[in-house]
Legacy VTK file of the C-alpha trace (Angstrom):
# vtk DataFile Version 3.0
C-alpha trace
ASCII
DATASET POLYDATA
POINTS 585 float
-105.263 -39.168 -60.086
-102.311 -36.921 -59.345
-104.399 -34.813 -56.937
-105.575 -37.957 -55.146
-101.977 -39.152 -54.780
-100.938 -35.712 -53.510
-103.828 -35.685 -51.027
-102.944 -39.176 -49.813
-99.284 -38.199 -49.407
-100.275 -35.036 -47.529
-102.556 -36.983 -45.177
-99.827 -39.579 -44.607
-97.319 -36.822 -43.798
-99.774 -35.141 -41.454
-100.579 -38.222 -39.330
-97.357 -38.001 -37.234
-98.461 -34.517 -36.127
-101.410 -36.189 -34.365
-98.988 -38.008 -32.079
-100.629 -38.521 -28.703
-104.065 -37.552 -30.063
-105.085 -40.664 -32.035
-107.206 -42.139 -29.213
-108.898 -38.769 -28.816
-109.607 -38.725 -32.558
-111.274 -42.158 -32.359
-113.294 -41.064 -29.326
-114.454 -37.891 -31.067
-115.574 -39.933 -34.102
-117.582 -42.213 -31.771
-119.262 -39.117 -30.309
-120.001 -37.913 -33.859
-121.712 -41.226 -34.751
-123.942 -41.094 -31.638
-124.741 -37.398 -32.139
-125.531 -37.619 -35.852
-127.407 -40.924 -35.577
-129.608 -39.535 -32.786
-130.448 -36.358 -34.670
-131.146 -38.212 -37.922
-133.574 -40.581 -36.193
-135.921 -37.645 -35.454
-137.197 -37.092 -39.065
-137.914 -40.819 -39.354
-140.007 -40.756 -36.166
-141.715 -37.520 -37.257
-142.716 -39.132 -40.567
-144.161 -42.146 -38.787
-146.115 -39.786 -36.483
-147.567 -38.009 -39.544
-148.605 -41.400 -40.985
-150.338 -42.196 -37.679
-152.320 -38.926 -37.853
-153.306 -39.554 -41.503
-154.417 -43.138 -40.791
-156.065 -42.716 -37.330
-157.030 -39.053 -37.150
-155.929 -35.971 -35.216
-156.761 -37.415 -31.775
-154.239 -40.260 -32.016
-151.793 -40.653 -29.060
-148.301 -39.588 -30.219
-146.636 -39.541 -26.775
-144.368 -42.485 -27.662
-142.994 -40.680 -30.705
-142.639 -37.377 -28.863
-140.744 -38.892 -25.901
-138.473 -40.858 -28.215
-137.738 -37.747 -30.295
-136.960 -35.816 -27.097
-134.508 -38.524 -25.971
-132.755 -38.549 -29.371
-132.626 -34.730 -29.391
-130.960 -34.730 -25.948
-128.472 -37.439 -26.973
-127.647 -35.606 -30.213
-127.060 -32.311 -28.388
-124.877 -33.756 -25.591
-122.727 -35.927 -27.860
-122.539 -33.123 -30.439
-121.113 -30.861 -27.736
-118.594 -33.560 -26.757
-117.579 -34.003 -30.410
-116.942 -30.258 -30.896
-115.086 -30.044 -27.579
-112.707 -32.846 -28.537
-112.166 -31.422 -32.045
-111.172 -28.054 -30.530
-108.953 -29.774 -27.970
-107.218 -31.885 -30.637
-106.774 -28.779 -32.811
-104.986 -26.898 -30.047
-102.801 -29.928 -29.312
-101.810 -30.062 -32.968
-100.962 -26.328 -32.938
-98.899 -26.806 -29.777
-97.080 -29.871 -31.161
-96.476 -28.334 -34.593
-95.107 -25.058 -33.230
-92.878 -27.023 -30.886
-91.530 -29.113 -33.792
-91.005 -25.987 -35.895
-89.114 -24.124 -33.196
-87.021 -27.211 -32.420
-86.237 -27.430 -36.136
-85.148 -23.783 -36.265
-82.880 -24.284 -33.260
-81.360 -27.543 -34.522
-81.094 -26.686 -38.227
-77.762 -25.806 -39.719
-76.928 -22.104 -39.855
-76.672 -22.506 -43.625
-80.343 -23.482 -43.811
-81.449 -20.575 -41.591
-79.312 -18.088 -43.540
-80.821 -19.156 -46.879
-84.432 -18.589 -45.737
-85.906 -15.101 -45.128
-86.516 -14.678 -41.382
-89.968 -13.164 -41.941
-90.994 -16.209 -43.970
-89.820 -18.602 -41.227
-91.769 -16.551 -38.672
-94.869 -16.648 -40.888
-94.713 -20.460 -40.917
-94.724 -20.708 -37.134
-97.645 -18.243 -36.818
-100.032 -17.970 -39.799
-99.316 -21.317 -41.459
-99.816 -23.261 -38.222
-103.164 -21.508 -37.663
-104.166 -22.407 -41.230
-103.383 -26.054 -40.531
-105.527 -26.050 -37.406
-108.560 -24.413 -39.049
-108.191 -26.085 -42.439
-106.922 -29.594 -41.751
-107.954 -30.480 -38.177
-111.348 -28.767 -38.308
-111.618 -29.767 -41.977
-111.072 -33.458 -41.268
-113.626 -33.240 -38.455
-116.196 -31.736 -40.844
-115.198 -34.288 -43.495
-115.756 -37.299 -41.228
-118.916 -35.723 -39.821
-120.153 -35.434 -43.397
-119.252 -39.057 -44.233
-121.044 -40.337 -41.112
-124.093 -38.215 -41.973
-124.144 -39.603 -45.516
-123.910 -43.246 -44.401
-126.580 -43.000 -41.683
-128.844 -40.988 -43.995
-128.509 -43.668 -46.673
-129.629 -46.277 -44.157
-132.806 -44.345 -43.308
-133.528 -43.601 -46.988
-133.325 -47.280 -47.983
-135.538 -48.131 -45.017
-138.184 -45.712 -46.362
-138.021 -46.232 -50.160
-135.281 -48.101 -51.994
-136.253 -46.688 -55.429
-135.941 -43.058 -54.338
-132.769 -43.923 -52.428
-131.203 -45.313 -55.613
-132.232 -42.134 -57.461
-130.443 -40.020 -54.847
-127.284 -42.148 -55.067
-127.277 -42.092 -58.892
-127.846 -38.316 -59.179
-125.494 -37.210 -56.370
-122.254 -37.620 -58.424
-123.398 -34.680 -60.574
-123.007 -32.424 -57.526
-119.648 -34.020 -56.726
-118.319 -33.513 -60.257
-119.218 -29.811 -60.136
-117.507 -29.250 -56.774
-114.457 -31.291 -57.805
-113.964 -29.238 -60.985
-114.071 -25.997 -58.975
-111.712 -27.406 -56.294
-109.128 -28.243 -58.962
-109.296 -24.644 -60.116
-108.815 -23.450 -56.529
-105.807 -25.589 -55.605
-103.180 -23.692 -57.616
-104.495 -20.324 -56.410
-104.358 -21.348 -52.739
-100.714 -22.409 -53.224
-99.991 -19.078 -54.887
-101.714 -17.252 -52.019
-99.624 -19.062 -49.363
-96.404 -18.325 -51.292
-97.115 -14.635 -51.939
-98.227 -14.169 -48.318
-94.887 -15.563 -47.094
-92.946 -13.235 -49.446
-95.028 -10.253 -48.293
-94.466 -11.073 -44.605
-90.725 -11.469 -45.168
-90.503 -8.118 -46.987
-92.473 -6.324 -44.261
-90.340 -7.909 -41.531
-87.144 -6.881 -43.337
-88.335 -3.270 -43.496
-89.290 -3.173 -39.818
-85.972 -4.698 -38.710
-84.049 -2.093 -40.704
-86.384 0.881 -40.252
-83.496 3.216 -39.288
-81.687 2.522 -42.569
-84.894 2.907 -44.577
-85.486 6.363 -43.089
-81.837 7.423 -43.133
-81.499 6.679 -46.861
-84.938 8.122 -47.668
-86.064 4.744 -48.984
-89.565 4.823 -47.507
-91.205 5.728 -50.813
-89.257 3.088 -52.744
-90.009 0.434 -50.105
-93.681 1.423 -50.214
-93.754 0.961 -53.978
-92.166 -2.482 -53.662
-94.558 -3.393 -50.829
-97.538 -2.289 -52.948
-96.414 -4.536 -55.810
-96.076 -7.545 -53.490
-99.342 -6.661 -51.746
-101.108 -6.427 -55.114
-99.707 -9.828 -56.111
-101.023 -11.303 -52.860
-104.391 -9.563 -53.407
-104.748 -11.150 -56.847
-103.855 -14.618 -55.542
-106.210 -14.221 -52.564
-109.050 -12.936 -54.774
-108.709 -15.861 -57.185
-108.615 -18.356 -54.304
-111.580 -16.789 -52.450
-113.627 -16.367 -55.627
-113.105 -20.025 -56.494
-114.160 -21.048 -52.989
-117.240 -18.797 -53.066
-118.764 -20.304 -56.238
-118.776 -23.881 -54.928
-121.889 -23.466 -52.763
-124.127 -21.710 -55.345
-123.153 -24.237 -58.026
-123.777 -27.336 -55.930
-127.009 -25.888 -54.485
-128.397 -25.396 -57.996
-127.656 -29.037 -58.834
-129.156 -30.193 -55.523
-132.351 -28.161 -56.112
-132.845 -29.943 -59.448
-132.300 -33.338 -57.795
-134.828 -32.490 -55.031
-137.449 -31.511 -57.601
-136.994 -34.876 -59.315
-137.427 -36.724 -55.996
-140.658 -34.862 -55.156
-142.101 -35.679 -58.575
-141.237 -39.418 -58.428
-142.273 -39.681 -54.743
-145.641 -38.081 -55.411
-146.262 -40.432 -58.372
-145.361 -43.409 -56.140
-147.962 -42.391 -53.505
-150.713 -41.430 -55.984
-150.404 -44.559 -58.143
-149.603 -46.769 -55.109
-146.853 -48.531 -57.078
-146.138 -52.132 -55.946
-142.615 -51.574 -54.533
-143.010 -54.067 -51.685
-142.998 -51.278 -49.088
-145.538 -49.034 -47.409
-144.870 -45.443 -48.550
-147.171 -42.663 -47.339
-147.119 -38.842 -47.210
-145.282 -38.832 -43.861
-142.654 -41.142 -45.341
-142.176 -38.816 -48.335
-141.774 -35.868 -45.970
-139.143 -37.777 -43.995
-137.410 -38.930 -47.170
-137.127 -35.393 -48.555
-135.591 -34.300 -45.254
-133.033 -37.129 -45.547
-132.389 -36.337 -49.207
-131.584 -32.757 -48.189
-129.379 -34.015 -45.344
-127.691 -36.354 -47.795
-126.841 -33.512 -50.162
-125.715 -31.012 -47.514
-122.621 -32.967 -46.408
-121.418 -33.002 -50.014
-121.630 -29.188 -50.040
-119.793 -29.031 -46.719
-117.188 -31.510 -47.917
-116.707 -29.361 -51.045
-116.138 -26.286 -48.878
-113.814 -28.259 -46.608
-111.865 -29.468 -49.641
-111.120 -25.862 -50.638
-110.079 -24.951 -47.095
-107.972 -28.103 -46.866
-106.215 -27.262 -50.157
-105.166 -23.945 -48.629
-104.282 -25.628 -45.320
-102.202 -28.314 -47.052
-100.334 -25.571 -48.931
-99.474 -24.116 -45.503
-98.728 -27.594 -44.143
-96.270 -28.234 -46.984
-94.367 -25.086 -45.948
-94.406 -26.207 -42.292
-93.266 -29.719 -43.173
-90.476 -28.310 -45.328
-89.290 -26.114 -42.438
-89.396 -29.023 -39.990
-87.303 -31.074 -42.426
-84.608 -28.424 -42.827
-81.156 -29.946 -42.855
-80.030 -30.435 -39.269
-76.566 -29.936 -37.850
-75.004 -33.370 -38.231
-72.874 -34.403 -35.290
-69.693 -36.082 -36.468
-67.347 -35.851 -33.479
-67.329 -37.802 -30.264
-63.804 -37.274 -28.927
-63.524 -35.716 -25.454
-62.076 -32.211 -25.303
-60.462 -31.753 -21.890
-59.096 -28.273 -22.461
-58.330 -26.056 -25.440
-54.553 -25.812 -25.578
-53.524 -25.571 -29.216
-55.576 -24.036 -32.021
-54.514 -24.066 -35.658
-55.930 -23.819 -39.149
-54.530 -25.832 -42.037
-55.165 -25.241 -45.740
-58.797 -24.156 -45.337
-60.884 -23.550 -48.455
-64.510 -22.538 -48.106
-67.355 -21.163 -50.217
-71.009 -20.441 -49.420
-71.893 -20.883 -53.081
-70.194 -23.167 -55.558
-67.612 -21.306 -57.604
-67.385 -18.332 -55.184
-64.564 -19.110 -52.778
-64.584 -16.934 -49.651
-61.567 -18.491 -47.863
-58.553 -19.640 -49.841
-55.773 -21.813 -48.457
-55.925 -20.302 -44.961
-53.361 -21.641 -42.464
-52.559 -20.217 -39.026
-51.161 -21.303 -35.666
-52.791 -19.708 -32.597
-50.653 -20.076 -29.480
-52.122 -20.502 -25.985
-52.782 -17.201 -24.209
-52.123 -15.122 -27.329
-54.397 -12.475 -28.783
-54.836 -12.874 -32.532
-56.468 -10.107 -34.547
-58.099 -10.597 -37.951
-58.317 -7.420 -40.050
-59.127 -6.575 -43.607
-61.764 -4.994 -45.850
-65.432 -5.953 -45.680
-66.071 -9.345 -47.270
-62.517 -10.604 -46.871
-63.655 -13.631 -44.799
-63.019 -12.562 -41.189
-66.440 -13.514 -39.788
-66.515 -16.607 -42.005
-63.411 -17.919 -40.224
-65.210 -17.471 -36.878
-68.188 -19.395 -38.289
-65.854 -22.210 -39.336
-64.110 -22.346 -35.947
-67.483 -22.588 -34.181
-68.638 -25.144 -36.782
-71.627 -23.163 -37.946
-70.254 -24.246 -41.320
-67.647 -26.842 -42.282
-64.969 -26.102 -44.906
-64.868 -27.898 -48.248
-61.114 -28.471 -47.811
-58.762 -28.292 -44.829
-59.876 -27.720 -41.254
-59.365 -26.094 -37.887
-57.500 -28.232 -35.350
-57.847 -28.292 -31.562
-55.027 -29.993 -29.680
-53.807 -31.359 -33.036
-57.132 -33.055 -33.805
-59.588 -31.844 -36.484
-62.474 -30.018 -34.822
-64.841 -32.376 -36.656
-63.743 -35.077 -34.180
-65.239 -33.079 -31.299
-68.936 -32.389 -30.768
-70.178 -28.936 -31.675
-71.652 -28.480 -28.206
-68.316 -29.334 -26.558
-66.436 -26.808 -28.708
-68.967 -24.003 -28.319
-69.310 -24.458 -24.555
-65.607 -23.621 -24.162
-65.598 -20.523 -26.359
-67.071 -17.195 -25.226
-68.163 -14.845 -27.980
-69.114 -11.161 -28.096
-70.655 -10.071 -31.394
-71.235 -6.749 -33.100
-74.999 -7.212 -32.730
-75.795 -7.846 -29.083
-78.697 -10.000 -27.940
-80.842 -8.819 -25.057
-83.936 -10.898 -24.258
-86.957 -9.895 -22.182
-86.057 -10.400 -18.529
-84.134 -8.763 -15.698
-80.557 -7.560 -16.023
-79.535 -10.383 -13.702
-81.281 -12.995 -15.883
-79.640 -11.574 -19.010
-76.140 -11.800 -17.517
-76.762 -15.273 -16.055
-78.421 -16.588 -19.217
-75.718 -19.191 -19.848
-75.312 -20.043 -16.157
-78.742 -20.189 -14.544
-77.382 -21.330 -11.192
-75.157 -18.237 -10.791
-75.634 -16.330 -7.533
-76.331 -12.605 -7.413
-72.813 -12.028 -6.091
-71.314 -13.870 -9.074
-73.456 -11.805 -11.450
-72.379 -8.567 -9.766
-68.725 -9.591 -9.898
-68.988 -10.350 -13.640
-70.713 -6.989 -14.226
-67.999 -5.215 -12.248
-65.217 -6.813 -14.306
-67.106 -5.874 -17.463
-67.338 -2.208 -16.336
-71.137 -2.570 -16.409
-71.929 -2.280 -12.701
-72.029 1.539 -12.598
-74.781 1.958 -15.216
-76.704 -1.108 -13.949
-76.860 0.313 -10.422
-78.314 3.535 -11.837
-81.263 1.642 -13.357
-84.631 1.929 -11.485
-84.378 -1.533 -9.897
-80.714 -2.277 -10.423
-80.112 -5.914 -11.344
-83.854 -6.599 -11.060
-84.746 -4.026 -13.740
-86.694 -5.543 -16.623
-85.024 -5.009 -20.001
-85.596 -6.269 -23.532
-84.312 -5.816 -27.064
-86.485 -2.684 -27.331
-85.326 -1.157 -24.025
-83.738 2.280 -24.011
-80.243 0.882 -23.459
-77.430 2.242 -25.576
-75.461 -0.100 -27.835
-72.504 0.255 -25.524
-74.554 -0.714 -22.455
-75.911 -3.751 -24.293
-72.373 -4.707 -25.222
-71.194 -4.407 -21.618
-74.014 -6.759 -20.532
-72.892 -9.204 -23.244
-69.314 -9.069 -21.966
-70.523 -9.670 -18.385
-72.513 -12.671 -19.647
-69.363 -14.197 -21.175
-67.204 -13.330 -18.163
-69.592 -15.223 -15.903
-69.086 -18.371 -18.008
-65.271 -18.191 -17.685
-64.601 -19.641 -21.173
-61.255 -21.125 -22.204
-61.143 -19.112 -25.417
-62.660 -15.720 -26.345
-63.880 -14.420 -29.706
-64.693 -10.746 -30.300
-66.375 -10.179 -33.662
-66.488 -6.451 -34.537
-67.498 -5.898 -30.897
-66.627 -2.178 -30.858
-67.768 -1.108 -34.317
-71.123 0.319 -33.202
-70.124 2.335 -30.154
-68.686 5.753 -29.312
-65.094 6.454 -28.281
-65.947 6.933 -24.568
-67.777 3.602 -24.374
-64.950 2.012 -26.373
-62.574 2.971 -23.574
-64.843 1.231 -21.049
-65.113 -1.808 -23.301
-61.358 -1.964 -23.736
-61.066 -2.434 -19.973
-63.830 -5.055 -19.941
-62.276 -6.888 -22.886
-58.913 -6.878 -21.112
-60.550 -8.548 -18.111
-62.319 -10.993 -20.424
-59.196 -11.984 -22.384
-56.752 -12.030 -19.477
-54.805 -15.310 -19.595
-56.974 -16.684 -22.387
-56.442 -17.414 -26.053
-58.445 -14.832 -27.980
-59.430 -14.164 -31.553
-60.471 -10.593 -32.393
-62.169 -9.505 -35.600
-61.693 -5.742 -35.707
-62.686 -2.858 -37.893
-61.133 -0.187 -35.660
-57.434 -0.936 -35.856
-56.714 1.195 -32.780
-58.328 -1.554 -30.669
-55.877 -4.289 -31.726
-52.489 -2.564 -31.793
-51.368 -4.535 -28.714
-52.321 -7.923 -30.202
-49.634 -10.604 -30.258
-50.338 -11.283 -33.916
-52.297 -9.350 -36.535
-53.455 -11.343 -39.565
-54.357 -9.215 -42.593
-56.860 -10.766 -44.998
-57.845 -9.797 -48.498
-60.223 -11.811 -50.697
-60.030 -14.758 -48.315
-56.233 -15.002 -48.257
-53.548 -13.945 -45.783
-51.546 -11.167 -47.370
-49.663 -9.921 -44.281
-48.937 -11.137 -40.779
-47.071 -9.727 -37.758
-47.518 -7.434 -34.767
-48.478 -3.776 -35.115
-44.903 -2.453 -35.217
-43.782 -5.024 -37.760
-46.703 -4.384 -40.078
-46.352 -0.621 -39.853
-42.660 -0.959 -40.681
-43.519 -2.941 -43.844
-45.689 -0.047 -45.064
-47.958 -2.485 -46.876
-51.717 -2.999 -46.900
-52.094 -2.819 -43.091
-50.066 0.392 -43.001
-52.392 2.002 -45.565
-55.497 0.822 -43.670
-54.180 2.236 -40.408
-53.140 5.524 -41.985
-56.553 5.905 -43.622
-58.322 5.397 -40.258
-55.892 7.701 -38.469
-56.494 10.460 -41.037
-60.276 10.068 -40.689
-59.941 10.332 -36.890
-57.737 13.437 -37.250
-60.278 15.044 -39.604
-62.995 14.462 -37.010
LINES 1 586
585 0 1 2 3 4 5 6 7 8 9 10 11 12 13 14 15 16 17 18 19 20 21 22 23 24 25 26 27 28 29 30 31 32 33 34 35 36 37 38 39 40 41 42 43 44 45 46 47 48 49 50 51 52 53 54 55 56 57 58 59 60 61 62 63 64 65 66 67 68 69 70 71 72 73 74 75 76 77 78 79 80 81 82 83 84 85 86 87 88 89 90 91 92 93 94 95 96 97 98 99 100 101 102 103 104 105 106 107 108 109 110 111 112 113 114 115 116 117 118 119 120 121 122 123 124 125 126 127 128 129 130 131 132 133 134 135 136 137 138 139 140 141 142 143 144 145 146 147 148 149 150 151 152 153 154 155 156 157 158 159 160 161 162 163 164 165 166 167 168 169 170 171 172 173 174 175 176 177 178 179 180 181 182 183 184 185 186 187 188 189 190 191 192 193 194 195 196 197 198 199 200 201 202 203 204 205 206 207 208 209 210 211 212 213 214 215 216 217 218 219 220 221 222 223 224 225 226 227 228 229 230 231 232 233 234 235 236 237 238 239 240 241 242 243 244 245 246 247 248 249 250 251 252 253 254 255 256 257 258 259 260 261 262 263 264 265 266 267 268 269 270 271 272 273 274 275 276 277 278 279 280 281 282 283 284 285 286 287 288 289 290 291 292 293 294 295 296 297 298 299 300 301 302 303 304 305 306 307 308 309 310 311 312 313 314 315 316 317 318 319 320 321 322 323 324 325 326 327 328 329 330 331 332 333 334 335 336 337 338 339 340 341 342 343 344 345 346 347 348 349 350 351 352 353 354 355 356 357 358 359 360 361 362 363 364 365 366 367 368 369 370 371 372 373 374 375 376 377 378 379 380 381 382 383 384 385 386 387 388 389 390 391 392 393 394 395 396 397 398 399 400 401 402 403 404 405 406 407 408 409 410 411 412 413 414 415 416 417 418 419 420 421 422 423 424 425 426 427 428 429 430 431 432 433 434 435 436 437 438 439 440 441 442 443 444 445 446 447 448 449 450 451 452 453 454 455 456 457 458 459 460 461 462 463 464 465 466 467 468 469 470 471 472 473 474 475 476 477 478 479 480 481 482 483 484 485 486 487 488 489 490 491 492 493 494 495 496 497 498 499 500 501 502 503 504 505 506 507 508 509 510 511 512 513 514 515 516 517 518 519 520 521 522 523 524 525 526 527 528 529 530 531 532 533 534 535 536 537 538 539 540 541 542 543 544 545 546 547 548 549 550 551 552 553 554 555 556 557 558 559 560 561 562 563 564 565 566 567 568 569 570 571 572 573 574 575 576 577 578 579 580 581 582 583 584
């Protein structure tokens, strides 16, 4: 009963994914009825032709039967083709719709949801799991309904030929069903395990590929290989159990069906020999036709059993897809209009990613218009978290950021983010031309505007040296240095002319020479704007209007560079440590 309820719930959940295809589904089922009915009429006509030969001799005219069988064969072939065409078309529509919904979900889900799911696993859902749904559920349902239609039409022909044998078939068939159902129950848990272990394996492999430099640098290849082998072996066991369970369905049901067929032949032969008074005419040709129908009647049950196993696996994939589509979305709470960012402040902010592990503690700060504020401190002190809170990737448990003396929750996320330009430590270059990459946030930008932004960002010199200049195709795997990628990112933000600028560890991955170039581009970017700089290299923020020193999520020192150096506190020790390292180099 539980499996039936689960199946019903899964089917109910899946129906919305057929949006726009329901009429096509009905049409394809109509084609299936015509195709199957036409093909199944042929054995009936063949049996009657055999009866004619037995009763009237070899020279009897069978042209009527032959023409009629030819017509039904043509109808069955044409409508069978149309049925398969529409099933394939519907399947591809479902793939297209499902992938679209998944990607929309990833883009609209809260950052918290994305951060708590392995990226490789999310990617596996949009690729492998969607394919499984198409082959297992869409094609499976088509085979399922094709089987049901075959069973119903076959039953009609069997009762028309011999009601006693037809009842025998109906009574004995559940034996085959019980066998296949028992095996399917066994399979279900293994298919779920296979889908889960496959997702874990894909996530692990993706993680290793994304961080291949670190794996090689730390000589972790052997260790990673051992871990991969363990996960791969786990997936192999799950896959073997699932495939083995699926493979024994056919032999088991065929054995049962062979026994049922033998019984039908015996009873049918007795009926003809003894000429039992069943109220119907039943001859050798009729028995031949009936045995053909009995076989056709059993075959769909075998196919449905196979489809059930495939659908179990597909529904395991569908559950993962449905879960991803239902990830918690960013909830819009603010509707106030933000004309211009003038005042920015933080008041009594407390925040934790996990309950009981506070990352930000009672953080308060006033950021004055046009000022450059630097956030410094050891790794894990909460610098990037504060940026995430200001951009509303997360919301604090207590306190808030304020824009123009209003809590940022009163403004829409899109409104806030559209006014803030951000350059991150990890730059994002997508596949396209240099011009398209710079103008990504402003599609209507002219080439002159793009060039001007690149010039201000100190990027024009290296761009003009590229094979096709601004029309050179680049991507995340292009041979651009980290500094060159960063300069393109700065040009992208400069083109948008944001009201406020955030630099999050933007110089931590580049050399000193490129840092000098970036310093000039950052100066152009921050000129006349309120800016918030998260810095690891303290030499890059010594001219900031205010330096905020964080430790364990709390402000422990605050002031400009001279003031903090004079205090000889935590900032002083950080700066001295970096200066000594630089001197040693």
